[in-house]
Residue, then its C-alpha position, 0 to 999 in steps of 0.5 A: m609239427r608232430i603230424l608232419k614229423a610222423f609222416i613219411w613220404g609215400g606213407n599210407i593212411k591205411s598202414k598200421k603205423f598211421t592208424k595207430k597214431y591217427e584216426i583214419p579220416t572217413q569222409k573226403s574233404r573234396d573230390v579230385e580225379k586222381y587224389d582223395y583229400y582228407v582233413l586230419r584236423d583243423g588246419v591240416e589236410i592231406a592228399t592221397d592216391q587211390a591206394g591211400r599213399i600220402s603225397r601232399f600236406i596243406i597247412t592253414d593252421q597259424g600254430l603250425p609253422t614250417a621248419k624255418g619258422i614261417h607262419i600263416g599270415d607272414t609276408r612274402a618278404d618273410v618267406i624269401r628271407k627265410y627260404g632264399k631268393h632261389h624260388y619259382t613264382r606262379s599264380e593260381q586261383g587268385f593266389n600268388i605262389i612262391g615255390y621251392v624245390d628240394k631235388r634230393k628229396n623230390i619234394s616242393l614247398e609252396f607258399w600261397l599268398t593273397d594281398g602279400k600275406l601267407e594264406f596256406y603252405r603246401l608240401d608236395e611229393e614230386s608225384m603230385k602234378 
């Protein structure tokens, strides 16, 4: 997952490091009050604050598994087996969500499921509310 490995929390899409490696998206993929969303490529979307600071990744590409090997299409049981029983659950926009928090890194990883199958996963910096 080269995009995420090159990513540093708090990195900026306007930085030379980012622009050297990736083309800066010029068109927002959606409008949200505090954040700008951009599609880096099919299956990878990021959110930035108004200054360009990256704080969220949304992955829908089946070919981009998590660090523990979870893929789009995996089941709820697969997620819990690989990430553990210590998670939170919630519902939003018709999705059942399983989330994990890393308090040391101030990040959360959420798995958004419909009909028991993973539709996408989202990696958020703590600042995302």
